[in-house]
N, C-alpha and C positions, 0 to 999 in steps of 0.2 A: 464827356469825361466822367460825369456822374454815373452813366450807364456802365462804363468800364469798371469803376470802383464797386458798383453794385454787383457786377458779374464776378469780380474777384472775391468779394465778400461772400456771395452765395456759394462759390466754389469752395472756399476755405471752410465755410460753415458746413457744407455738405461733406467735406473730407473729415472734419472733426466729428460730425454726427455719425459717419460710418465707423470711425475709430471707436467712438463711445459705444456704438452698437455691438462691435466685435468684443469690446471689453466686457460688456454686460453678458454676452453669450458665453464667453470663456469663464467668467466669474461664476455664473449660475451653474454651468456644467461642473465646475470644480466643487461648488457647494453640494450639488446633487450627488456626485460620485463619493465625495468624502462622507457625506451623511449616510449614504447607503452602506458604505463599507463599515462605518461606525456602528450602524444599527445591526449589521450582520455579525460584527465582532461581539457586540454586546449580547446579542441573542445566543451566540455560540458559547460565550463565557457563562451565561446564566444556565444554559442547557448543560454545560459541563459540570456545574456545581450541583445541579439537580440529579443527573444520572452519571455515575462513574463509567469509565471505559472498562468493559468486562472482557477479559481474555481467558480462553481455555487452552491450556497447553496439553498436548496429547503425546506422551512418550510412547513411541511405536512398539508393538509386540508386547511380550510379557508372558510369564508362566511357561507353558510348553512351547509357545511360539517364540523361538529364540531370535528370529530374524537372521541377518547375515552373520557369518562366522569367519574366523581366520583358521586356515589349515594348521593342524597340529598344535593349536593353542586353545585355551579355554575362554578366550575373549568372545563374548556374544554381544550382538548389536543391542539387544533389549536393555542390557545393563548400561551401555554407553548412552543410549537415548534417555534413560531415566536420570542419569547424572546431569546431562545437559539440561533437562527440563527443570530439575531442582535449582540448578544455578541460574537458569533463565528466570524462574519465578522470583528468586531473590533479587535479581537485578531490576526486574520490572516493578517490583514493590517499592523501589526507591523513588518512583515517580508519583506525583500527586494524582489523586482521584482515579486510581487504577485498582481494579480487583482482578486477581489472578487465581485460577484454579487448575488442578491437575486431574486428568482422567484416571490416573493411577499413581499411587505413592509407594508401591512396593512391587514385588515380582508377581503380579497378578495377571491372569488371563482374562482379558475383556474383549468381547466381540465388537466389531466396528459399529453396528447399529447402536450398541450401548454407549459408545463414546460420543457418537453424534447426538443421541438423546440427552446425554449428560450436558453437552454444550447448549442444546436447545433449552433445557430446564433452567440453566443458569442465565439464559437470555444473552448469550455471548455475542459481542460485537465481532469477534473473530475466533475461529478455531484453528490453532496452529499445531500441526502434527510434526513431531521431531523424529528424524530417522538418520541412518547412515547407510550408504549404498554398497552395492557389490556388482561386479561385472555381469552383464546379461545380454541377451539377444536384442533387446529393444533399443539400446543406445550404442552409438559407435565410439564410446569413450570408456575408460576404465579408471579415471581419477577425477578429482575436482568436485565442485559443489553445483547443485542444481535445485530449483524449487518447482514443485508440481503445482499447477493451478488450473482453474476452470477454463475451458476453451470458449472461444467466441461462437455465436450462433443461437444462443439461448440465454436470456437474462444477461445481455451484453454489459450493462452497467456494473453488475456484480462481478462479472468476469474481468472487466477493466480494473476494478478495485483490487481484486486478487492479484492480478499481474503487476499492479503498481506496488503493492506490499512486497511482492516477490523481488522486484527491482531493488527496493530499499534494503532487503536482507542480503541479496547477492552483492550489492555494492559494498557492504561491510565485510562479508566473508572473504571477498577477494582482497581486501586490504591486509588480511592475515597471510596472504600468499597463495591461497587456494585458486585453482584454475576455474574460471567462471564458465560453466557449461550451459548456462542460460535457463530459460523457463521452459518446462516440459508440459505439454498437454497431450492427451491421448484419447482416441476414440474407443467406444465400447466395441468389443469383439464378439459380443453375444446379441448384437442387434437391439440392444436396449436403447430406447428413444425418449426424448423429452416430449411434452405435450405438443410442441410445434413440429414434431417428427424429425428433428435433428438428432443425429446419433448422440447418445448421452456420454458423459465422461466415464472413462474406463475405471478409474480408481473409486472405490465405494465411498471413501471418506470425502473426496472432492464432490462426487455426485450427491451425497447426502447433504453436504453444505449447500449446494445449489438448490436442491429440492426444498430446503428449509430457509432459503433467502439469507444464508449466513456466509459471510466471507470466510473461505477456508483455503489454506495452503498447506503443503507438505514439504518440509525442508530436508533435503538430502545433503548433509554437511560434507561428508568425505567418504571415500571408499575404504571400508574396513579391510578388504582383501588386497588393497594396494599397499605395498611395503612403504613407499614414499609418503603416501597420505597418512597411513597409520602412525608412522614414526613422527611425522611433523605435527599432526593435529589430534590424534586419538590415544596416544600412548601414556598419558598421565592426566590426573585430575586437573592440574593447572592448565593443560592444553584444552581440555573439555570446557573449562570455565571461560577460556578465551573465545571459544565458539559461541557460548551462551551470551557473553558480553557483546559480541558482534551482532547476534540476533536481536538483543535488547536495543542496541543503538539503531538498528534498521527499523525496528518497530516504533521506537520513540520518534525517529525522524518522520516516519509515515504519518503518525498520529499527532506530531508536534507536542509531545509530552514535556512536562516541566518537572525537574527534580524537586523532591521534598526539601524542607528546611533542615539543614544540618550545620553544625558548628564549623565544620571544615569545608563547607560548600560555599564558595564565593559567588557563584552564579545563581543563587536561589532566586526563584521567580522569573527566570529567563530560560528560553529555549534557544540554545546556541547552535542547534542543528539546522542548518539552512536546508530548505526543501530541495529535492533534486530538480534539475532543469536540463532539458534536452538530453535525456538519458536514453542512449541506444542500447537495446538488449536483444540477444539472440532468442528466437522461439524455435523449439524443436517440437514438431507435431508428429506423434506416433500414430500411424493409421492402421497398422495390422500386427504390431509386435516385432516386425523385421526391420532392423536398423537401416538396411539398404533402401527401404521405401519411405523413410522418414522425410518429412517436408521441413526444410530449414528456411527460415526467413528472419528478417530483422525489423524491429519496430522501435520508433522513438516515442518515449513516454515523457510526460511533463513538458510538452512542446510549448514554448512561449507564444508561437504564432497562433496556436489553436486554443490558448487560454481564454476562457470566457470572461466577459465583463460581468460585474455584479448586477447587471440588468440586461434585458433583452434588447435587440436592435429596434424593435417596434416602439418600445418605450423611449429609446434614445431619439428616434426620428420624430416622435410626437412632441417631445420636449423641445427639440430644435425648432420645430414648426411653430410652437407656441411662442418661443423667444423671438423668432423672426417676425411674428405678427404682433409682437408687443402685448401679448395677453397672457403673460406668464402667471401661472397660479400653481405654485408648488407647495404641497403639504407633506412634509417629511415627518414620519412618525415611526417609532420603534414598536408600536403596538402590533 
């Protein structure tokens, strides 16, 4: 009888010990993850206070370079681009800890290398070139919005960031009613290559950004030679400002920017723009300038499944092992 009682006691004690062991494991893991995220957040906030986000906006064309035009009208792309850039600068300056510069502030002719160099000298976190489109042989569409970004194959992390910023901007522009034509990447047609021998990006401003390790995108808001696009999105300053506001919201969502304190701003100190999740976007890869040969694919950005933990799996496995061996020694520091 005493043996049976002892066996029951040992069994219950063993079960309780196992439960306590699991509880300790879960508790320690929660503490580790929470502390790691807190440290990361604290470091991010401190870094944000020390270094502002620097954005360089590049109104495309200028001077004798008019860009796209409308038939029988005096409307020129260069003027629309500048207006959008000025409005966008105003919108972005409503956010905390953000510095915004323009590559041109008037009808000036500035070469592409100068625009890139200007952004480099400002130590820009991103160079955002602002344009409007016109029908041509490299794309199989004649309306809507698209964003040009660096292609994969060289500095893939930088390319991924550029494509993610593109997604955020396209997400907002389409809310205005524009047709989303996706992210466009294009191969060099002059056999220009990056150091790893991969064909370089076709567009000089994108290529210059890559070469200088600078996130660079080019936004084609709408087609100036499309009657429907022009009437709906480009025909007044109010409509151009709407495009700029959409750009600003996309940029703010990507960088998780916070609005400055204003008397009429009830959400001061909060970023109400939820990050994108499971965002599927079309990729148009132009290989030779002929739309018939374009490679069309779709890619999901901000995938929850692929989201990385704030620590690597080797660290996770080691911590779990330490817990299981009851030799936990965790030193959590933000230093």
